N, C-alpha and C positions, 0 to 999 in steps of 0.2 A: 407374618412378619414383613414389614416394609423394608425395602432396600433403599438406602439413601445414596444418591449420586452426588459426588463432590462437584461443586460449581467451578467451572474452568473459565477464566476470563478470556474471551475470544474477541479479537479485534477484526473488523472487516475494513479492508482498504477500498475506498470509493474514489473514482476519478471522474470528474465532469469533463467529458471529452469535448464539450463545446467551449470550455475555457482553456484546455491544454494547447499550448503553442509549441510543444516538442523541444523545449529548451534542453531536456535531458538531465537536469540536475537530480531528478529522482532516481534515474538509472545509476548515476555516480554514487548516490547515497545508499541505495538498496538494490544492487543488481540481482539479488535473489528474488525480488518482488516485481521489479519493473524492467521492461525491455522495449527498445524501439526496433520494431521488426523491419524486415526487408521491404515490407509494404509501405514504410514510412509512417506507420501508426504506432502509438504507444500501446503496449500490451501489459496488462497486470497478470503476471505469471502465477501469483498465488494471492487470492483475495482474502484469505484467512491465514496469514503467516504465523509461524511459531512465535510464541511470546519472546523468545530469545532474539528475535529480529526487531523488537519494539523500538529500540533506540535508533536503528537505521530508518525505520518507517517514519518515526517522529521527525528525524532530520529531513527526510524527503518532503514531509508536509510543510515544515518550516521554510525550506529553501525553494519551494515551488513559487516562481515569481508571479504566477497568475492565480494562485490559490485554488488550483483545480483538484488538489488531493485532500481528502479528509479521512478520518477514522471513525467508524461507528463501533460503539462498545456493545 
């Protein structure tokens, strides 16, 4: 007997660090996912955040002035 596994929609947050200018709007939109560290660099705290954070991540993508953030499905 085969076991079927339910498909879970997983998003992966991708940041092009060559485009990122550290405006910090992503941190404001989704602090659970993004952080500007003490080293002055952007850190993605969770590349595959819970679907409940989708709206916040979408906002971060929309508000990034350099277009450095994207989501892979």
